Each structure stands twice: as C-alpha cells, then as structure tokens.
C-alpha positions as CSV (number, residue, x, y, z in Angstrom):
1,M,0.1,0.1,0.0
2,Q,1.2,3.3,-0.9
3,L,1.5,6.4,1.5
4,N,-0.8,8.6,-0.4
5,D,-3.4,6.0,0.3
6,I,-3.0,6.2,4.3
7,M,-1.3,9.6,5.0
8,T,-3.4,12.5,6.6
9,Q,-3.5,15.0,3.8
10,Y,-4.4,18.4,5.7
11,V,-1.6,19.4,8.1
12,E,-1.1,22.5,10.1
13,V,2.4,24.0,9.4
14,I,4.8,26.6,11.0
15,A,7.4,28.8,9.1
16,P,11.2,28.0,10.0
17,E,11.5,31.5,11.0
18,S,9.0,31.3,13.8
19,S,9.8,31.4,17.3
20,L,9.9,28.4,19.4
21,E,7.6,29.9,21.6
22,E,4.9,30.3,18.8
23,A,5.5,26.8,18.1
24,A,4.6,25.5,21.3
25,K,1.6,27.6,21.4
26,Q,0.6,26.3,18.1
27,M,0.9,23.1,19.6
28,R,-1.0,23.6,22.5
29,S,-3.9,25.1,20.5
30,L,-3.9,21.9,18.2
31,D,-3.1,19.4,20.7
32,V,-0.6,17.9,18.7
33,G,3.4,16.8,19.4
34,V,4.7,17.7,16.0
35,L,4.5,20.3,13.4
36,P,5.8,20.1,10.0
37,V,8.3,22.9,9.1
38,S,7.7,24.7,5.8
39,T,7.8,28.1,3.7
40,P,4.8,29.0,1.7
41,F,5.7,28.7,-2.2
42,A,2.4,29.1,-3.9
43,T,-1.2,29.7,-3.1
44,Q,-2.0,26.0,-1.7
45,T,1.2,24.4,-1.3
46,V,4.5,24.5,0.8
47,W,7.9,23.8,0.3
48,W,8.7,21.1,3.0
49,V,12.0,22.4,5.3
50,G,11.6,20.0,8.4
51,M,9.7,18.6,11.3
52,L,9.6,20.3,14.8
53,T,8.6,17.8,17.7
54,D,7.8,18.8,21.2
55,R,10.9,16.6,22.1
56,D,13.0,18.8,19.9
57,I,11.6,22.0,21.9
58,T,12.5,20.3,25.3
59,I,15.5,18.6,24.5
60,R,17.4,20.7,21.9
61,A,16.1,24.0,23.3
62,V,14.8,23.8,26.9
63,A,17.4,21.6,28.1
64,E,20.2,23.4,26.6
65,G,19.0,26.8,28.0
66,K,18.3,28.5,24.9
67,N,15.6,31.0,24.6
68,P,12.3,30.5,23.8
69,R,12.4,33.2,21.1
70,I,14.8,31.4,18.7
71,R,13.8,30.4,15.5
72,V,12.4,27.0,14.9
73,E,14.7,26.2,12.0
74,E,17.6,26.2,15.0
75,V,16.3,23.0,16.7
76,M,14.0,21.1,13.8
77,T,14.8,17.9,12.3
78,S,15.3,17.8,8.8
79,N,16.6,14.3,7.6
80,A,13.5,12.1,7.7
81,Y,10.6,12.1,5.3
82,C,9.1,9.6,2.5
83,F,7.6,10.2,-0.9
84,E,3.8,9.9,-1.2
85,D,4.5,7.2,-4.0
86,Q,6.3,5.0,-1.7
87,D,5.3,1.7,0.0
88,A,4.0,1.7,3.7
89,A,6.7,-0.7,4.5
90,E,9.4,1.8,3.6
91,A,8.1,4.4,5.9
92,E,8.2,1.9,8.6
93,Q,12.0,1.5,7.9
94,V,12.6,5.3,8.3
95,M,10.8,5.6,11.2
96,E,12.6,2.5,12.6
97,K,16.0,3.9,12.1
98,N,15.1,7.3,13.4
99,Q,12.8,6.1,16.2
100,I,10.1,8.6,15.2
101,R,6.2,8.1,15.2
102,R,5.4,10.6,12.7
103,L,6.8,11.0,9.2
104,P,6.1,14.1,6.7
105,V,5.2,12.9,3.1
106,L,6.3,14.7,0.2
107,D,5.9,14.5,-3.6
108,R,8.8,14.3,-5.7
109,E,9.5,17.9,-5.9
110,K,9.5,17.9,-2.3
111,F,6.3,19.7,-1.2
112,L,4.6,18.5,1.8
113,V,1.5,16.9,0.8
114,G,0.7,15.1,4.1
115,I,2.0,13.4,7.2
116,V,1.8,9.3,8.2
117,S,2.0,8.3,11.6
118,L,2.7,4.8,13.1
119,G,-0.9,4.8,14.2
120,D,-2.0,5.2,10.4
121,L,0.0,2.6,9.2
122,A,-1.1,0.2,11.9
123,T,-5.1,1.0,11.3
124,K,-4.7,1.4,7.9
125,D,-2.4,-1.4,6.6
126,D,-2.6,-4.8,8.3
127,E,0.2,-6.2,6.7
128,T,2.9,-3.9,7.7
129,G,3.9,-5.2,10.9
130,A,3.6,-1.8,12.5
131,G,3.0,-3.5,15.8
132,E,6.7,-4.6,15.5
133,T,7.9,-1.2,14.5
134,L,6.3,0.4,17.1
135,E,8.2,-1.7,19.7
136,R,11.6,-1.4,18.0
137,V,10.8,2.9,17.5
138,S,9.8,2.8,21.4
139,E,13.2,1.1,22.4
140,P,15.2,3.1,25.1
141,S,17.7,5.2,23.6
142,R,21.3,3.8,23.3
143,C,22.5,6.6,25.7
144,A,20.0,5.3,28.5
145,L,21.4,5.4,32.1
146,S,22.5,1.9,33.4
147,E,21.2,2.9,36.7
148,P,18.2,5.0,37.5
149,R,19.3,8.3,38.9
150,I,16.9,10.4,41.3
151,Y,16.9,14.1,41.2
C-alpha cells in the first residue's frame, strides 16, 4: 500500500523563522506534538523544510538553556521523510531507523502533501507489521543510563 492511500492530507505547518514559543503555543492549541516546518511557495502548496516535535523543543532548546524566542529552524529535524508514492513498509523503515512515530510525506518536488503516523500504518495497513515497528521505535535510547537516577 502506498503512503498517499493512508496519510493525513491536511496538516498545520509552521514557518522556519517562527519562534519556539509560537510553535509551542500552536502545538498546544492544536493538541499535537509535531508540526511540519514549511515555507509558503504558492497558494496551496508549501515547500517542506523539516519537522519540529515537542521533544525537539524540550531536548534541543529547553534542556540547553536556549531562549524560547529562537527560530524553529535552529532545533528542527530535517533528515527524515518519505514520498507519497513509496510503500508503507519503506516509511516504517525510516521511522524505525530514526526512532520517530510521525513522518512528513512529500511529492517528488519536495512539497509537503501530508503526514503519516505509526498509528495510520497500524490501523490502515494490516500487512506492514506496524506493531513490531512500534516496539523498535519505542526502544530505549542507546545513551540510556545504566542505573536510574533520582533528582
């Protein structure tokens, strides 16, 4: 099954020059934990730049003591995506490799056309083995502490 059959087509985006504070407010308002980062290109299309997650904000900004007014592009991720004509299994491989649960879906000119989540794969494509992928995506980080610390 191709990604364009199971992806969510209409997604809210944020501009790369927006502040992290604006992004966090938008995430709260939409009740989401991820925003595609895009620049307007034409009336209804956007050029994909990256993804910003609540984890990016927490780990790459707050934990580093950065100002919440820094630009989204300073902490976003930009190396994980798939194309709309790719098979769902390929999206799972990208998710597993990068330990992510949501993936932007682009057309071949790199315009954002949607987003696919591990949940989409699990509920709409029974043959993908999304449950196994979820286990691998959810594995503890390689830098996990050997002993728990109490702060």
